Every structure is written in C-alpha cells, then in structure tokens.
C-alpha positions as CSV (number, residue, x, y, z in Angstrom):
1,M,44.5,-125.5,-205.2
2,R,47.5,-127.8,-204.8
3,S,47.4,-131.2,-206.3
4,G,46.8,-134.0,-203.8
5,S,45.5,-131.7,-201.1
6,F,42.4,-133.9,-200.6
7,H,44.5,-137.0,-200.1
8,R,46.4,-136.0,-196.9
9,E,46.5,-138.5,-194.1
10,P,44.8,-137.2,-190.9
11,S,47.2,-136.2,-188.2
12,S,46.8,-138.2,-185.0
13,A,49.2,-136.0,-183.0
14,P,47.5,-133.2,-181.0
15,R,48.6,-129.8,-182.2
16,G,49.5,-126.6,-180.3
17,S,47.6,-125.1,-177.4
18,L,44.6,-122.8,-177.5
19,S,45.3,-119.1,-177.5
20,A,44.1,-117.0,-174.6
21,A,41.8,-115.1,-177.0
22,A,40.2,-118.4,-178.2
23,E,39.6,-119.5,-174.6
24,L,38.2,-116.0,-173.7
25,A,35.8,-116.2,-176.7
26,A,34.7,-119.7,-175.7
27,Y,33.9,-118.7,-172.2
28,A,32.2,-115.5,-173.3
29,G,29.9,-117.7,-175.3
30,L,28.3,-118.7,-172.0
31,A,26.9,-115.2,-171.5
32,P,23.5,-115.9,-173.1
33,L,23.2,-119.0,-171.0
34,I,24.0,-117.0,-167.9
35,A,21.6,-114.2,-168.8
36,C,18.6,-116.5,-169.5
37,P,18.1,-117.9,-165.9
38,V,18.7,-114.5,-164.5
39,A,16.0,-113.1,-166.8
40,L,13.7,-115.9,-165.8
41,A,14.2,-115.1,-162.1
42,F,13.7,-111.3,-162.4
43,L,11.6,-110.5,-165.4
44,P,8.1,-109.3,-164.4
45,S,5.9,-110.7,-167.2
46,Y,5.1,-114.3,-168.3
47,A,5.8,-113.3,-171.9
48,L,9.3,-112.1,-171.2
49,R,10.1,-115.1,-169.1
50,L,8.9,-117.3,-171.9
51,L,11.1,-115.4,-174.3
52,A,14.1,-116.0,-172.0
53,Q,13.3,-119.7,-171.9
54,Q,13.1,-119.8,-175.7
55,I,16.4,-118.0,-176.1
56,A,18.1,-120.4,-173.8
57,L,16.6,-123.3,-175.8
58,G,17.6,-121.9,-179.2
59,Y,21.1,-120.9,-178.1
60,G,21.7,-124.2,-176.4
61,A,20.6,-126.0,-179.6
62,A,23.0,-123.8,-181.6
63,V,25.9,-124.7,-179.2
64,L,25.1,-128.4,-179.5
65,A,25.1,-128.3,-183.3
66,A,28.3,-126.3,-183.3
67,V,30.2,-128.8,-181.2
68,G,29.3,-131.5,-183.8
69,A,30.3,-129.1,-186.5
70,V,33.8,-128.8,-185.0
71,H,34.3,-132.5,-185.6
72,Y,32.9,-132.3,-189.1
73,G,35.3,-129.4,-189.9
74,L,38.3,-131.2,-188.5
75,A,37.5,-134.3,-190.6
76,L,37.0,-132.2,-193.7
77,A,40.4,-130.5,-193.1
78,G,42.0,-133.9,-192.8
79,R,42.9,-133.5,-189.1
80,L,40.6,-136.4,-188.1
81,K,39.9,-139.4,-190.3
82,W,36.4,-140.2,-191.5
83,T,34.8,-143.2,-189.8
84,P,31.2,-144.2,-189.2
85,Q,31.7,-143.1,-185.5
86,R,33.1,-139.7,-186.7
87,L,30.1,-139.2,-189.1
88,A,27.7,-139.9,-186.3
89,G,29.6,-137.6,-183.9
90,A,29.6,-134.8,-186.5
91,T,25.9,-135.0,-187.5
92,L,23.9,-136.4,-184.5
93,P,24.4,-133.2,-182.3
94,A,22.5,-131.1,-184.9
95,V,19.7,-133.7,-185.1
96,C,19.5,-133.8,-181.3
97,A,19.5,-130.0,-181.3
98,A,16.6,-129.8,-183.7
99,A,14.7,-132.4,-181.7
100,S,15.2,-130.4,-178.5
101,V,13.8,-127.3,-180.2
102,A,10.8,-129.3,-181.4
103,L,10.2,-130.7,-177.9
104,N,10.2,-127.1,-176.7
105,G,10.1,-125.8,-173.1
106,Q,11.4,-127.8,-170.2
107,R,11.5,-131.0,-172.1
108,G,13.6,-129.4,-174.8
109,L,16.0,-128.0,-172.2
110,A,16.3,-131.4,-170.6
111,A,17.0,-133.0,-174.0
112,L,19.8,-130.4,-174.5
113,V,21.4,-131.2,-171.1
114,V,21.4,-134.9,-171.9
115,S,22.6,-134.4,-175.5
116,L,25.5,-132.1,-174.4
117,G,26.5,-134.7,-171.7
118,V,26.4,-137.6,-174.2
119,F,28.5,-135.6,-176.6
120,W,31.0,-134.8,-173.9
121,L,31.3,-138.6,-173.2
122,Y,31.8,-139.2,-176.9
123,E,34.6,-136.6,-177.1
124,H,36.4,-137.8,-174.0
125,R,35.9,-141.5,-174.1
126,G,35.3,-142.2,-177.8
127,V,37.7,-139.9,-179.6
128,G,39.6,-138.2,-176.8
129,G,43.0,-139.6,-177.9
130,E,42.7,-137.8,-181.2
131,L,42.0,-134.4,-179.7
132,P,44.4,-132.0,-178.0
133,E,44.3,-132.1,-174.2
134,D,43.7,-128.3,-173.8
135,Y,40.7,-128.6,-176.2
136,L,39.2,-131.4,-174.1
137,K,39.8,-129.4,-170.9
138,L,38.0,-126.4,-172.4
139,R,35.1,-128.6,-173.7
140,R,34.8,-130.2,-170.2
141,N,34.5,-126.8,-168.5
142,L,32.1,-125.4,-171.1
143,T,29.9,-128.5,-171.1
144,L,29.7,-128.6,-167.3
145,A,28.8,-124.9,-167.2
146,G,26.3,-125.1,-170.1
147,C,24.6,-128.2,-168.7
148,C,24.3,-126.5,-165.2
149,L,23.0,-123.3,-166.7
150,L,20.4,-125.1,-168.9
151,A,19.3,-127.2,-166.0
152,L,18.9,-124.0,-163.9
153,T,16.9,-122.5,-166.7
154,M,14.7,-125.6,-166.7
155,I,14.2,-125.4,-162.9
156,L,13.4,-121.7,-163.0
157,S,11.1,-122.3,-165.9
158,D,9.0,-124.5,-163.7
159,S,9.0,-122.0,-160.9
160,A,7.9,-119.3,-163.4
161,G,5.0,-121.4,-164.6
162,L,6.4,-122.2,-168.0
163,A,6.0,-125.6,-169.5
C-alpha cells in the first residue's frame, strides 16, 4: 500500500462515461423483476405465485441495499467525501430493504417502491452534482422500471389472492 492513500481528497469532478457492457449488465439486472409479475400472472398454484412474490421482494430488497452500497463504496474509495448525509444515504437503503422484507407481501413491495423512489430523489436532488450524468440517467431509468415492476407485482399479488 502506498503511503498517504487514505488521505486523498475526494474528487468532485464526474469521471468518464459508463461502458456499454456496464449498461447492459445493469439493464439485465431487471430480468428477475420482469419474471416475477409474469410468473404471478401465469403460474397455476398459489404456492408458486407466493414464491414469485417472495422472490420479487427479496430481489428488490437486494437492489435497494446495493444502490446504497454504491455510495458507501465511492466514499470509501475517496470519490465522494464522508458527510452525515452520505452516511445516511449509504446505510439507510439497507435498513429500508430489511424492513421491507420484514413487512412481507404487498406491504413490503410497497415499502420497496417508496424507498427506491426516495433514494432516487436523494441521488438526483441531494448529491446529484457529485455524480456523473450518465450514472444518474441510468439510475433514473432503472429506478423507474424497478418501481413500476414492483408495483405491478404488488397489484398482481392482490389479484392472485396473496397478502
């Protein structure tokens, strides 16, 4: 390890654009959230539909925790400076994700939709000036798609008789 590597000043300048492979991987991450409402609509048994709902809830919670972890990692790497706002933005998504899983079912899915939306507001309105524009665009698209898919899963859960 180089001496002084922990004392770098965070960079406020946005860095290069996202690669096509990174964007493709990010959008491919929506596949489980697409599959779950389809499964809810077409699976024949209550148990399988319940499993699809639980997968959507668990995967959505993992996504929410991961978006907070991105900010934690950027701060650890010195790309973003540590502030009380950054600490909250890095840790609260995981807390909200765990709470959503504990709520379970439609309530948990609704909590995920709200939490993802609030984190989007935090990223775009709170710390957007510190993040690259292409990252913010990608996050906007993924958040919109994720929230819509989780809301659709919640609606189909009600139609399928799931709590």
